[in-house]
C-alpha positions as CSV (number, residue, x, y, z in Angstrom):
1,M,91.1,125.2,77.3
2,G,87.9,123.2,78.0
3,V,86.9,120.0,76.3
4,F,84.3,121.6,74.1
5,D,86.9,124.0,72.8
6,H,89.5,121.3,72.2
7,A,90.8,121.1,68.7
8,E,90.0,117.4,68.5
9,F,86.5,117.7,70.0
10,D,84.1,116.6,67.2
11,N,80.6,116.7,68.7
12,H,81.5,113.7,70.9
13,E,78.5,112.4,72.7
14,S,80.2,111.9,76.0
15,L,83.5,111.7,77.9
16,H,84.1,109.7,81.0
17,Y,87.0,109.9,83.5
18,F,87.6,107.0,85.9
19,H,89.9,106.7,88.9
20,D,90.3,103.8,91.3
21,V,92.5,104.5,94.2
22,A,93.1,100.9,95.2
23,T,94.6,99.8,91.9
24,G,95.8,103.2,90.6
25,L,93.6,103.1,87.6
26,K,93.3,106.3,85.7
27,A,91.3,106.0,82.5
28,I,89.3,108.0,80.0
29,V,86.6,106.7,77.8
30,A,85.4,108.8,74.9
31,V,82.1,108.0,73.1
32,H,82.1,109.8,69.8
33,S,78.9,108.4,68.2
34,T,76.3,105.8,68.9
35,A,74.3,106.4,65.7
36,L,75.1,103.0,64.2
37,G,75.2,101.1,67.5
38,P,77.1,101.0,70.8
39,A,80.4,102.8,70.6
40,A,83.1,100.2,70.1
41,G,86.9,100.6,70.2
42,G,89.8,99.1,72.0
43,T,91.6,100.2,75.2
44,R,95.1,101.7,74.9
45,R,97.4,101.5,77.9
46,W,100.2,104.0,77.4
47,V,102.6,106.4,79.2
48,Y,101.5,109.9,78.3
49,N,103.5,113.0,78.9
50,N,100.5,114.6,80.6
51,D,96.8,114.3,80.9
52,A,96.2,116.7,78.1
53,D,98.0,114.3,75.7
54,A,95.8,111.4,76.8
55,L,92.7,113.5,76.2
56,T,93.8,114.4,72.7
57,D,94.6,110.8,71.9
58,V,91.3,109.4,73.1
59,L,89.3,112.1,71.3
60,R,91.1,111.4,68.0
61,L,90.9,107.7,68.4
62,S,87.2,107.6,69.2
63,R,86.4,109.7,66.2
64,G,88.5,107.4,64.1
65,M,86.5,104.4,65.4
66,T,83.3,105.9,64.3
67,Y,84.6,106.3,60.8
68,K,86.2,102.9,60.8
69,N,83.1,101.1,61.9
70,A,80.9,103.0,59.5
71,V,83.0,102.3,56.4
72,A,83.3,98.6,57.4
73,G,79.6,98.3,57.6
74,L,79.4,97.3,61.3
75,K,76.6,97.8,63.7
76,F,79.0,99.8,66.0
77,G,79.4,103.4,66.7
78,G,82.8,104.8,67.7
79,G,84.5,105.0,71.1
80,K,87.9,104.5,72.7
81,A,89.5,104.1,76.0
82,V,92.9,105.0,77.3
83,I,94.5,103.9,80.5
84,L,97.2,106.2,81.8
85,A,100.2,104.1,82.8
86,D,103.1,105.1,85.0
87,D,106.5,104.7,83.4
88,G,107.8,101.2,84.5
89,S,104.7,100.3,86.4
90,P,103.5,96.7,85.6
91,K,100.0,95.7,84.6
92,S,97.9,93.9,87.1
93,P,94.7,91.8,87.0
94,E,93.2,94.1,89.7
95,L,93.7,97.2,87.5
96,F,91.9,95.6,84.6
97,R,89.1,94.4,86.8
98,A,88.7,97.9,88.1
99,F,88.6,99.1,84.5
100,G,86.0,96.5,83.7
101,R,83.8,97.9,86.6
102,S,84.2,101.3,85.1
103,V,83.1,100.2,81.6
104,N,80.2,98.4,83.2
105,T,78.9,101.7,84.6
106,L,78.2,102.9,81.1
107,G,75.6,100.2,80.6
108,G,76.7,99.0,77.2
109,K,77.1,102.4,75.6
110,Y,80.7,101.5,75.1
111,I,82.2,98.1,74.1
112,T,85.9,97.6,74.8
113,A,88.6,95.3,73.5
114,E,92.4,95.2,73.4
115,D,94.6,97.7,71.8
116,V,98.2,98.9,72.2
117,G,99.5,97.9,75.6
118,C,96.7,95.4,76.3
119,S,96.3,91.7,75.6
120,V,93.6,89.0,75.3
121,E,94.5,88.0,78.9
122,D,93.9,91.6,80.1
123,M,90.4,91.5,78.5
124,R,89.7,88.3,80.3
125,Y,90.1,90.2,83.6
126,V,87.9,93.0,82.2
127,H,85.3,90.4,81.3
128,E,85.1,89.2,84.9
129,E,83.5,92.6,85.7
130,T,81.5,93.4,82.6
131,E,79.9,91.8,79.6
132,F,80.6,94.8,77.4
133,V,84.0,93.5,76.1
134,S,85.2,91.6,73.1
135,G,88.5,90.2,71.9
136,L,88.3,87.3,74.4
137,P,89.9,83.8,74.1
138,Q,87.9,81.6,71.7
139,S,87.7,77.9,70.8
140,G,87.1,76.0,67.7
141,G,86.1,77.9,64.6
142,D,84.3,80.7,66.5
143,A,85.1,84.3,65.5
144,G,87.0,86.4,68.0
145,G,90.1,86.3,70.1
146,D,93.1,88.4,69.4
147,P,92.1,90.9,66.7
148,S,95.7,91.6,65.6
149,P,96.0,88.9,63.0
150,W,92.9,90.1,61.3
151,T,94.1,93.7,61.3
152,A,97.4,92.5,59.7
153,L,95.6,90.5,57.1
154,G,93.5,93.5,56.0
155,C,96.6,95.6,55.9
156,F,98.4,93.1,53.7
157,Q,95.5,92.9,51.3
158,G,95.2,96.7,51.4
159,I,98.9,97.0,50.5
160,E,98.3,94.8,47.5
161,A,95.5,97.1,46.3
162,A,97.7,100.2,46.9
163,V,100.8,98.9,45.0
164,Q,98.5,97.9,42.1
165,A,97.0,101.4,42.0
166,R,100.2,103.4,42.4
167,L,103.0,101.1,41.1
168,G,101.0,99.0,38.6
169,V,102.1,95.7,40.0
170,D,100.0,92.8,41.0
171,S,101.9,91.7,44.1
172,V,104.5,92.9,46.6
173,K,107.1,90.3,45.4
174,G,110.4,92.1,45.1
175,L,109.2,95.3,46.6
176,R,110.9,97.0,49.4
177,V,108.6,97.5,52.4
178,A,109.3,99.4,55.6
179,V,107.3,98.2,58.6
180,Q,107.3,100.7,61.5
181,G,106.5,98.7,64.7
182,V,106.7,94.9,64.7
183,G,104.6,94.2,67.7
184,H,101.3,92.3,67.4
185,V,100.0,93.7,64.1
186,G,103.4,94.5,62.6
187,L,104.8,91.0,63.2
188,Y,101.8,89.3,61.6
189,L,102.0,91.8,58.7
190,C,105.7,91.0,58.2
191,R,104.9,87.3,58.0
192,H,102.4,88.0,55.1
193,L,104.8,90.3,53.3
194,H,107.7,87.8,53.7
195,E,105.7,84.9,52.4
196,A,104.7,87.1,49.4
197,G,108.3,87.8,48.6
198,A,108.8,91.4,49.8
199,E,112.1,92.7,51.1
200,L,111.6,93.9,54.6
201,F,113.0,96.9,56.6
202,V,111.8,97.1,60.2
203,S,112.1,99.2,63.3
204,D,110.7,99.1,66.8
205,V,111.6,100.6,70.2
206,S,111.3,97.1,71.7
207,S,114.4,94.9,71.3
208,D,112.3,91.9,72.1
209,C,110.0,92.5,69.2
210,L,113.0,93.0,66.9
211,K,114.6,89.8,68.1
212,Q,111.4,87.9,67.4
213,V,111.0,89.1,63.8
214,E,114.7,88.6,63.1
215,A,114.4,85.0,64.3
216,E,111.6,84.3,61.9
217,M,112.6,85.9,58.6
218,P,115.3,88.0,56.9
219,V,114.9,91.7,57.7
220,T,117.0,94.8,57.8
221,V,116.7,96.6,61.1
222,V,116.6,100.4,60.7
223,P,116.7,102.9,63.6
224,P,113.2,104.2,64.4
225,A,114.1,107.8,63.6
226,D,115.2,106.8,60.1
227,L,112.6,104.3,59.0
228,L,110.1,106.8,57.8
229,F,112.6,108.1,55.3
230,A,114.0,104.8,54.1
231,D,114.4,104.2,50.3
232,V,111.5,101.8,49.9
233,D,108.4,101.3,47.8
234,V,105.9,101.0,50.6
235,L,105.9,102.5,54.1
236,A,103.6,100.5,56.6
237,P,103.2,102.4,59.9
238,C,102.1,99.9,62.5
239,A,103.1,101.7,65.7
240,L,101.6,104.9,67.1
241,G,100.0,107.7,65.0
242,N,100.7,111.3,64.3
243,I,103.7,110.5,62.2
244,L,102.7,112.1,58.9
245,T,103.4,115.7,59.4
246,S,104.5,118.8,57.5
247,A,108.0,118.1,58.8
248,T,108.2,114.4,57.8
249,I,106.2,114.3,54.6
250,P,108.8,116.2,52.5
251,K,111.4,113.6,53.4
252,I,109.4,110.4,52.8
253,R,110.7,108.4,49.8
254,A,108.0,105.7,49.7
255,K,105.4,105.9,47.0
256,V,102.7,104.1,49.0
257,I,101.8,104.5,52.7
258,A,99.6,101.7,54.0
259,G,99.7,100.3,57.5
260,G,97.9,99.4,60.7
261,A,98.5,102.5,62.9
262,N,95.6,104.7,63.8
263,N,95.6,108.5,63.2
264,Q,98.7,108.5,61.0
265,L,97.9,112.0,59.7
266,S,98.8,114.7,62.1
267,T,96.2,117.0,60.4
268,P,93.9,116.8,57.4
269,A,96.3,119.1,55.6
270,D,98.9,116.4,55.8
271,G,96.8,114.2,53.7
272,V,96.8,116.9,51.0
273,G,100.5,117.1,51.4
274,L,100.9,113.4,50.6
275,A,98.7,113.7,47.5
276,E,100.7,116.7,46.3
277,R,103.8,114.6,46.4
278,D,102.0,111.8,44.6
279,I,102.3,109.4,47.6
280,L,99.3,107.1,47.7
281,Y,97.9,107.0,51.2
282,A,95.6,104.2,52.3
283,P,93.3,105.9,54.9
284,D,94.2,104.2,58.1
285,Y,90.7,103.5,59.4
286,V,89.8,101.8,56.2
287,I,92.8,99.5,55.8
288,N,93.2,98.6,59.5
289,A,89.5,97.6,60.1
290,G,90.2,93.8,60.2
291,G,90.5,93.7,64.0
292,I,87.2,95.5,64.7
293,I,85.5,93.3,62.1
294,S,86.6,90.3,64.2
295,V,85.5,92.0,67.4
296,A,82.1,92.7,66.0
297,A,81.6,89.1,64.9
298,E,82.6,87.9,68.3
299,Y,80.5,90.3,70.2
300,Y,77.3,89.8,68.3
301,G,78.0,86.0,67.9
302,N,77.0,86.0,64.3
303,G,80.0,84.8,62.5
304,S,82.7,82.1,62.1
305,E,86.4,82.6,61.3
306,E,85.7,82.1,57.7
307,D,83.0,84.7,57.8
308,V,85.5,87.2,59.3
309,R,88.0,86.3,56.6
310,T,85.4,87.1,53.9
311,D,84.5,90.4,55.5
312,V,88.1,91.4,56.0
313,G,88.7,90.6,52.3
314,R,86.2,93.4,51.4
315,I,88.7,96.0,52.8
316,K,90.7,95.5,49.6
317,D,87.7,96.3,47.4
318,R,86.8,99.4,49.5
319,L,90.3,100.7,49.0
320,K,90.3,100.0,45.3
321,K,87.2,102.2,45.0
322,I,88.7,105.0,47.0
323,F,92.0,104.9,45.0
324,E,90.0,104.9,41.7
325,Q,87.9,107.8,42.8
326,A,91.0,109.7,43.9
327,R,92.6,109.1,40.5
328,E,89.4,110.3,38.7
329,T,88.8,113.4,40.8
330,G,92.3,114.4,41.8
331,R,91.2,114.5,45.4
332,P,93.2,113.1,48.4
333,T,92.2,109.7,49.5
334,H,91.6,110.7,53.2
335,E,89.0,113.3,52.1
336,L,87.1,110.8,50.1
337,A,87.1,108.3,53.0
338,D,86.0,110.9,55.5
339,E,83.1,111.9,53.3
340,L,82.0,108.3,52.9
341,A,82.1,107.7,56.7
342,R,80.2,110.9,57.5
343,S,77.5,110.2,55.0
344,I,76.9,106.7,56.5
345,V,76.7,108.1,60.0
346,A,74.4,111.0,58.9
347,A,72.1,108.6,57.2
348,A,71.9,106.5,60.3
349,R,71.0,109.5,62.4
350,Q,68.1,110.3,60.1
């Protein structure tokens, strides 16, 4: 099957494959849309089963970034990069410099930043070879740096909006919340939830991540295979996507799903499945936009940390509107969010 016939191809503007023999770099950059500005989205370094899985991931993620940036009101289009890692192979400065050179050949059509498997330090090496990167170390009150805390803050506030809409409560105090993945975003989210009085259930494939969260706060560790189906009020996916499927949805016990992972729905039909079970779903690219809001402020140099905090706070209001519209129309939340995003992009194209 060719790219243009791929199930996840959505009129993407361009697709770029990069290979650097000296460092072993194998990367794919997908540019979904530049209607609203340069295509922006982080770089994911991951061990894929095969190249086809990597292609599927980057096509889905880049489309999601278009929607995320549009709904967040940013002057960014949507793009994404994946670096194909070998199992057990370490990262190296040389590899990220090679990736930076690859990004630079696109001439600013794609703006990168850190995502799963990458760090602020990795982006510093990328920046040695290109200016088209954000999520870099910052000083003072300037916006930027690690976007994970901002993603987590937006998710926390989004969870507050969701439990109010679905459970009729004003806070997460006393609620049982399952957090899937307690790495960068998940750990910050757990801190917010713990401070607000939630009871936490967590899982992660990394023992180091679990040790860190256990050292900071009381949590109940649940095997990753069981967490999706835990008896909780809120499920917060903060690991990888493609977890809400026709096989998993019938067994989910949570009444709210709201978390930082991208592409949580396996297919659009799964969003309908959640609605039919009366599970309130916070569309992932709406609730997890805090990180890219920070990235945009850093890249364009037009905001402070307080400005970013204010903009991230608007995520809650956007979700409230979507939840209210879903209640009034009986339509699934993901459909309403998709329509909003597409209308914004279409207007920009005109």
